[in-house]
LUMMIZA-193910 format. One line per 5 residues: number of its first residue (from 1); their letters; for each residue x negated, y negated, z of N, C-alpha, C, O. Coordinates in pm, whole numbers. Atoms other than C-alpha are relative to their C-alpha. Layout:
# LUMMIZA-193910
NUM = A = X:Y:Z:X:Y:Z:X:Y:Z:X:Y:Z | ... .
***
This chain:
# LUMMIZA-193910
1 = MNYSP = -113:56:75:6571:-9680:2907:-43:-29:-144:-152:-80:-166 | 32:22:140:6580:-9700:2527:48:-138:-41:168:-163:-48 | -36:137:34:6571:-10065:2424:13:-14:-150:-83:-46:-221 | -30:13:141:6733:-10068:2085:103:-110:-17:167:-149:80 | -100:105:21:6955:-10335:1923:139:40:48:216:-46:90 .
6 = SHIND = -133:-44:-43:7259:-10122:2009:17:-13:151:129:-7:202 | -6:11:-145:7170:-10164:2376:85:-120:43:147:-117:149 | -76:119:-38:7335:-10508:2374:143:4:-51:221:-87:-24 | -134:-7:57:7647:-10393:2192:92:74:96:144:181:65 | -78:-65:-105:7837:-10313:2510:147:5:-38:202:-91:-90 .
11 = RNMPL = -141:-18:39:8188:-10176:2461:93:-91:79:205:-117:36 | -85:89:-78:8320:-10407:2734:-7:-145:-46:74:-228:-4 | 17:137:45:8200:-10722:2557:44:-11:-146:-24:40:-234 | -51:5:136:8409:-10804:2249:-92:-79:-92:-164:-168:-47 | 87:65:96:8232:-10914:1932:26:-150:-6:-65:-228:-34 .
16 = ICVLN = -32:141:10:8414:-11248:1942:-52:-80:119:-31:-201:124 | 58:72:-113:8237:-11336:2267:-133:-61:-41:-218:7:-98 | 123:69:40:7964:-11594:2215:-122:57:70:-233:53:15 | 113:-62:-68:7747:-11421:2474:-53:119:-78:-174:140:-88 | 39:-115:80:7746:-11108:2262:-74:-45:-126:-175:14:-164 .
21 = LLAKS = 63:52:122:7662:-11309:1949:-138:-58:29:-233:-35:-46 | 129:57:-37:7385:-11499:2124:-100:108:39:-218:101:3 | 90:-108:-40:7240:-11183:2277:-54:75:-121:-173:106:-126 | 45:-65:122:7227:-11014:1938:-101:-86:-74:-202:-36:-124 | 90:92:70:7064:-11322:1787:-135:-10:70:-239:-7:5 .
26 = LDSSL = 124:11:-77:6808:-11355:2066:-84:127:-14:-206:119:-29 | 71:-127:15:6718:-10987:2042:-62:12:-139:-178:50:-152 | 49:-7:137:6685:-11002:1664:-117:-96:-22:-215:-62:-88 | 105:101:15:6474:-11318:1683:-131:47:61:-237:28:2 | 121:-50:-64:6228:-11159:1926:-65:110:-83:-187:116:-95 .
31 = TVSNE = 53:-108:84:6193:-10856:1701:-71:-57:-122:-181:-13:-158 | 60:64:118:6124:-11076:1397:-129:-72:38:-229:-62:-33 | 118:74:-43:5879:-11294:1590:-116:95:30:-230:67:-6 | 103:-100:-32:5692:-10989:1716:-62:56:-127:-184:66:-138 | 49:-56:125:5665:-10842:1368:-79:-103:-80:-171:-66:-154 .
36 = SLNDV = 68:104:77:5553:-11178:1225:-145:-18:42:-225:-73:-33 | 139:11:-45:5235:-11160:1432:-94:77:-93:-211:42:-107 | 82:-78:94:5112:-10900:1181:-33:-78:-126:-127:-44:-198 | 20:78:122:5138:-11162:906:-81:-127:22:-113:-199:-72 | 78:120:-29:4946:-11437:1085:-139:13:-64:-208:113:-47 .
41 = GRTKS = 127:-2:70:4642:-11527:878:11:48:-143:-84:38:-220 | -22:-46:138:4793:-11378:561:109:-84:-65:81:-166:-153 | -112:77:58:5137:-11517:481:60:-99:98:143:-182:60 | -53:91:-101:5209:-11699:807:-112:-55:86:-220:2:94 | 94:58:-95:5032:-11925:1052:50:26:142:168:56:162 .
46 = INSFE = -41:-17:-139:5035:-11895:1430:98:-109:41:178:-91:133 | -94:109:-30:5220:-12227:1431:144:41:-29:236:1:42 | -136:-43:33:5521:-12062:1265:54:91:110:173:87:141 | -41:-84:-114:5529:-11804:1547:40:-87:118:140:-60:185 | -31:88:-113:5521:-12082:1805:133:-71:-21:212:-84:72 .
51 = VEMRN = -128:67:30:5808:-12266:1632:116:97:22:218:60:79 | -105:-100:-19:6012:-11945:1626:29:23:147:145:34:187 | -19:-25:-143:5955:-11892:1997:60:-121:70:138:-106:165 | -61:120:-60:6042:-12253:2084:148:-8:-35:230:-48:48 | -141:-7:37:6366:-12215:1890:71:105:83:185:86:126 .
56 = WATAF = -57:-106:-82:6425:-11891:2079:29:-53:141:135:-27:197 | -17:52:-136:6376:-12069:2413:119:-96:6:195:-95:103 | -115:91:5:6626:-12340:2311:130:77:-3:225:43:69 | -121:-82:9:6882:-12077:2217:26:73:131:142:91:171 | -19:-72:-126:6820:-11890:2541:58:-91:108:138:-45:190 .
61 = FLYAD = -59:94:-94:6899:-12202:2745:151:-12:-23:228:-17:72 | -142:6:32:7234:-12223:2564:70:129:42:182:127:92 | -52:-130:-45:7289:-11853:2631:20:-1:152:123:44:202 | -8:5:-146:7218:-11911:3001:116:-88:46:187:-54:140 | -111:90:-34:7463:-12203:3014:135:70:-23:225:61:60 .
66 = SASVH = -125:-69:31:7734:-11995:2848:23:115:98:137:141:138 | -12:-109:-97:7662:-11703:3083:52:-53:132:133:13:197 | -46:60:-125:7714:-11934:3382:149:-31:-6:222:-10:91 | -142:31:17:8050:-12048:3244:83:128:7:186:132:75 | -71:-128:-4:8159:-11688:3187:5:54:143:109:103:189 .
71 = FERCF = 8:-51:-136:8045:-11593:3535:96:-74:93:169:-12:171 | -89:80:-86:8230:-11879:3706:145:31:-29:227:33:63 | -138:-30:34:8547:-11795:3519:42:138:49:161:167:65 | -31:-131:-57:8523:-11442:3650:39:-13:146:126:59:195 | -20:12:-145:8516:-11559:4011:92:-114:40:142:-117:152 .
76 = IKHDD = -75:120:-37:8706:-11888:3997:120:-17:-91:111:-1:-212 | -124:23:74:9062:-11960:3893:1:-143:-52:-11:-238:25 | -4:132:61:9082:-12251:3648:144:-33:-38:203:33:-124 | -137:44:27:9416:-12428:3645:-7:-125:-86:-62:-227:-44 | 4:116:89:9462:-12662:3350:67:-123:59:39:-235:17 .
81 = QSDTP = -72:112:-60:9688:-12877:3567:-76:-60:117:-34:-161:174 | 73:48:-117:9427:-12924:3838:-148:-12:-33:-203:71:-105 | 142:19:22:9073:-13058:3837:-84:84:95:-205:96:77 | 74:-74:-102:8978:-12843:4135:20:150:-18:129:201:8 | -14:-146:13:8906:-12476:4060:6:66:137:-51:15:234 .
86 = EFITG = -13:-72:-126:8992:-12228:4330:-59:140:-14:-48:202:-120 | 51:-136:2:8821:-11903:4421:115:98:-10:218:84:56 | -100:-105:15:9017:-11600:4311:-4:89:123:-111:125:172 | -8:-94:-111:9137:-11383:4594:79:122:-46:166:112:-133 | -74:-120:40:9260:-11031:4565:-85:124:17:-206:117:38 .
91 = QSLLS = 66:-128:-24:9174:-10665:4595:-118:22:-95:-217:84:-56 | 103:-29:100:8963:-10665:4277:-134:-60:34:-236:-15:-18 | 126:66:-29:8700:-10893:4425:-50:25:142:-150:-34:183 | 41:-22:-137:8676:-10760:4780:-140:60:10:-213:33:106 | 129:-66:-5:8369:-10555:4697:-110:-83:-63:-225:-39:-71 .
96 = FDYAV = 97:83:69:8196:-10839:4522:-40:-120:84:46:-189:139 | 49:116:-73:7979:-11099:4690:-45:-104:-103:-142:-83:-176 | 27:104:99:7977:-11417:4484:-144:-49:9:-212:-59:-93 | 134:56:-17:7652:-11553:4630:-108:96:-46:-204:55:-112 | 99:-99:41:7460:-11230:4576:-1:13:-152:-107:19:-214 .
101 = AKNLL = -9:-12:145:7586:-11199:4219:-61:-122:-69:-132:-108:-169 | 56:122:59:7496:-11562:4145:-152:-1:12:-220:-44:-81 | 145:-7:-18:7147:-11510:4286:-64:96:-100:-171:69:-154 | 50:-95:100:7100:-11207:4062:-7:-64:-138:-104:-46:-212 | -6:68:129:7203:-11414:3762:-113:-102:-12:-182:-107:-114 .
106 = DHGFS = 104:104:2:6969:-11701:3851:-140:61:-4:-228:11:-73 | 131:-65:-3:6679:-11466:3925:-35:57:-137:-149:46:-182 | 25:-55:133:6717:-11294:3587:-40:-107:-98:-133:-90:-177 | 32:112:88:6716:-11626:3406:-141:-52:27:-220:-73:-65 | 132:53:-37:6411:-11752:3597:-112:94:-43:-217:50:-88 .
111 = SIMDL = 101:-98:38:6220:-11430:3532:-30:-6:-149:-146:0:-190 | 20:7:145:6275:-11455:3157:-72:-129:-39:-159:-128:-125 | 66:126:30:6173:-11820:3151:-146:1:44:-231:-59:-21 | 139:-13:-43:5857:-11738:3349:-81:79:-103:-194:42:-135 | 67:-79:102:5767:-11472:3092:-21:-82:-128:-124:-71:-194 .
116 = TQELF = 11:84:120:5835:-11719:2811:-109:-105:17:-184:-132:-76 | 104:99:-27:5614:-11982:2974:-139:64:-6:-233:2:-55 | 128:-71:7:5335:-11725:3011:-43:18:-146:-161:5:-178 | 32:-15:141:5355:-11662:2637:-48:-132:-61:-145:-135:-136 | 43:131:51:5333:-12034:2560:-137:-38:55:-215:-105:-13 .
121 = DVLQH = 132:27:-58:5034:-12059:2796:-110:71:-79:-218:17:-101 | 96:-74:83:4857:-11791:2591:-23:-74:-131:-137:-89:-175 | 12:74:126:4931:-11985:2273:-84:-127:18:-165:-162:-69 | 68:127:-23:4799:-12307:2425:-147:17:34:-231:-60:-11 | 135:-9:-55:4486:-12180:2595:-90:104:-68:-212:98:-56 .
126 = EVQKS = 82:-108:53:4374:-11871:2403:-6:4:-153:-87:78:-208 | 6:5:145:4445:-11949:2038:-86:-119:-40:-50:-234:-15 | 96:104:36:4149:-12144:1902:5:-27:-151:-13:64:-232 | -1:42:141:4179:-12340:1575:93:85:-85:63:117:-200 | -106:-77:69:4489:-12143:1480:-45:139:-46:17:199:-133 .
131 = VLIPR = 49:-133:34:4286:-11822:1458:49:99:105:29:79:225 | -55:-99:-92:4454:-11517:1609:-90:123:2:-89:205:-90 | 87:-116:-15:4199:-11265:1732:80:117:56:183:95:119 | -77:-118:-43:4310:-10906:1811:38:-1:147:150:37:181 | -30:-1:-143:4290:-10948:2189:118:-91:31:208:-55:107 .
136 = VKNHL = -109:96:-24:4518:-11254:2185:128:49:-65:237:35:-9 | -117:-57:67:4751:-11090:1935:67:105:88:190:110:99 | -54:-102:-89:4791:-10798:2176:72:-63:119:176:-14:162 | -65:71:-111:4872:-11042:2458:136:-53:-43:234:-43:32 | -125:57:49:5139:-11209:2246:103:110:-29:222:93:-1 .
141 = TLGTT = -90:-112:27:5286:-10877:2135:58:55:130:178:82:140 | -47:-47:-131:5305:-10760:2495:95:-102:62:194:-65:125 | -85:106:-55:5455:-11097:2593:141:3:-57:239:-6:17 | -133:-4:62:5739:-11077:2342:75:127:39:197:126:53 | -63:-127:-43:5803:-10714:2441:57:-13:140:167:35:167 .
146 = KIRRG = -49:20:-137:5835:-10811:2808:122:-91:2:218:-65:75 | -114:91:7:6069:-11097:2723:123:74:-50:233:58:4 | -113:-75:56:6287:-10868:2513:57:99:101:178:112:115 | -47:-93:-103:6303:-10608:2788:77:-74:107:182:-27:153 | -70:81:-100:6399:-10879:3036:135:-48:-49:233:-49:26 .
151 = LLDHN = -126:47:59:6665:-11015:2801:105:110:0:219:87:39 | -96:-110:9:6828:-10676:2748:53:40:138:172:67:153 | -43:-31:-137:6835:-10601:3122:91:-109:54:193:-81:118 | -77:115:-48:6966:-10951:3198:138:0:-64:238:-26:3 | -129:0:69:7239:-10923:2936:90:111:51:211:93:63 .
156 = ELIVG = -80:-111:-55:7349:-10587:3073:61:-40:135:176:-7:164 | -51:50:-128:7383:-10748:3417:114:-98:-22:217:-90:46 | -104:101:26:7583:-11038:3275:129:65:-48:238:27:-6 | -120:-70:48:7819:-10804:3091:76:61:116:199:52:123 | -65:-60:-116:7886:-10621:3415:67:-101:89:177:-77:139 .
161 = LTTHN = -55:103:-89:7944:-10939:3614:120:-71:-63:221:-93:3 | -104:83:62:8155:-11129:3361:124:79:-41:229:20:-66 | -118:-80:34:8385:-10838:3278:64:60:125:156:142:114 | -53:-56:-124:8454:-10762:3645:148:-33:18:227:51:60 | -140:41:-8:8777:-10959:3639:54:-2:-143:38:-101:-215 .
166 = QRNFA = -41:-16:139:8935:-10836:3316:102:-104:-44:102:-147:-159 | -104:96:40:9229:-11075:3323:-61:-135:-33:-31:-193:-138 | 63:128:28:9020:-11390:3349:-90:9:-122:-97:-84:-203 | 89:-18:114:8772:-11250:3100:80:-5:-130:39:-70:-226 | -83:-2:121:9048:-11184:2847:58:-138:-30:63:-179:-146 .
171 = DYHQN = -56:134:20:9206:-11526:2901:-100:-95:-65:-64:-175:-151 | 102:91:51:8878:-11701:2827:-36:31:-146:-100:-51:-212 | 36:-38:136:8846:-11518:2494:117:-7:-97:106:38:-210 | -110:23:92:9183:-11605:2350:-36:-117:-93:-90:-218:-49 | 24:105:100:9154:-11810:2030:-146:-42:-6:-178:-158:-32 .
176 = HACIT = 145:27:9:8773:-11783:2040:-44:-113:92:-133:-190:57 | 27:114:-89:8764:-12019:2337:-146:-11:40:-199:-122:49 | 138:9:-47:8414:-11926:2449:-94:-45:-111:-194:-111:-84 | 85:44:111:8267:-11980:2101:20:-149:-27:-76:-224:-43 | -25:142:24:8438:-12313:2045:-50:-85:116:-89:-201:97 .
181 = GLMDG = 54:72:-114:8335:-12413:2397:-147:-30:-16:-193:-138:18 | 142:22:26:7970:-12368:2301:-20:-109:-105:-104:-197:-88 | 13:99:107:8014:-12569:1983:34:-140:48:-37:-236:20 | -46:132:-46:8205:-12851:2151:-96:-61:101:-99:-183:118 | 92:50:-100:7938:-12879:2420:-128:-57:-56:-208:-114:18 .
186 = EADGG = 122:49:63:7666:-12969:2171:24:-130:-75:131:-151:-133 | -13:133:63:7603:-13319:2036:23:13:-151:91:-72:-210 | -16:-18:144:7588:-13184:1679:118:91:-34:130:138:-147 | -114:-87:22:7906:-12982:1723:-37:146:-13:40:227:-64 | 45:-138:3:7704:-12665:1754:-65:41:-130:-91:160:-152 .
191 = KWIVD = 54:-34:132:7558:-12687:1403:-134:75:12:-154:177:-54 | 133:-62:-6:7200:-12601:1505:10:144:51:-45:236:-11 | -4:-134:-59:7282:-12304:1726:78:97:-88:43:215:-96 | -76:-88:90:7541:-12166:1482:-86:40:-119:-88:157:-157 | 89:-32:112:7293:-12191:1192:-109:97:44:-146:189:-30 .
196 = WMKYH = 105:-88:-52:7028:-12026:1409:54:142:18:-12:239:-18 | -60:-132:-18:7262:-11741:1501:26:66:-135:0:186:-151 | -30:-56:132:7369:-11694:1139:-125:60:-64:-118:161:-133 | 126:-49:58:7005:-11649:1040:-38:136:55:-103:216:-13 | 44:-122:-67:6965:-11363:1285:108:106:12:79:217:56 .
201 = LKAEA = -109:-95:-17:7305:-11192:1276:30:79:-126:-8:39:-236 | -39:-84:112:7442:-10916:1056:138:-40:-51:203:-128:6 | -118:43:73:7742:-10934:825:126:-9:85:199:-108:76 | -124:-1:-79:8018:-10841:1072:7:-120:93:112:-184:103 | 1:114:-91:7913:-11106:1324:7:-132:-78:67:-228:-30 .
206 = LETIN = -7:120:82:7867:-11363:1046:144:-32:-39:185:-148:-41 | -141:19:35:8228:-11310:941:77:-61:116:164:-145:96 | -66:54:-118:8339:-11383:1297:-29:-148:15:63:-228:35 | 36:142:-15:8147:-11710:1318:61:-84:-110:112:-193:-84 | -58:75:112:8262:-11820:972:150:-21:21:202:-128:-9 .
211 = AVQLS = -144:12:-23:8624:-11751:1067:29:-104:108:124:-180:95 | -19:99:-106:8591:-11957:1385:-22:-140:-54:54:-231:-23 | 28:132:54:8436:-12247:1197:112:-47:-91:148:-165:-89 | -109:38:91:8713:-12242:936:127:-37:75:207:-117:27 | -122:24:-76:8980:-12244:1206:-7:-131:81:94:-173:138 .
216 = R = 15:121:-82:8843:-12558:1374:52:-122:-73:48:-233:-20 .
***
């Protein structure tokens, strides 16, 4: 499989979906972090790489939370008049096993977090006095590559799961609901994660986020 930035630009996932924006940002951040390893000892310190990766991990947790919300809305009917969601029934979901799909989602998340923890373990135990020797640099490069591969595979799975029920998926994306939901769920109103995404996104996606912020 060719893991390029376009790999996450799935035609079934609209640009206004926060999962798409987060996936693009996470992918871009990993690429930048990986490339920055070449500058350690010249224009950057290993500490800056660690900060970048800790920010990445924070953003990935928010991505995982949003993915869970998208997933539940695919399988569960949310009635604004009722506090109790009900499982959707119908021909479109007969071939889908909710428990199996949820396990796949959880396993993908856990796998990526395990890879991320392995990378932090290398930073903690193998980097001495902030000096990055070639052997450790290779470990870190391989670590970020594995994380990126896991992210792209995981995002492809999420796209398939969350777009399974097109009607619910479309309903959740009216008026940028999934983006504003992410912002409203944060104590700072989403300022940190939005600023982080803006740093890593290209012009078209930046216009989308700016438009959402102006409409709030």
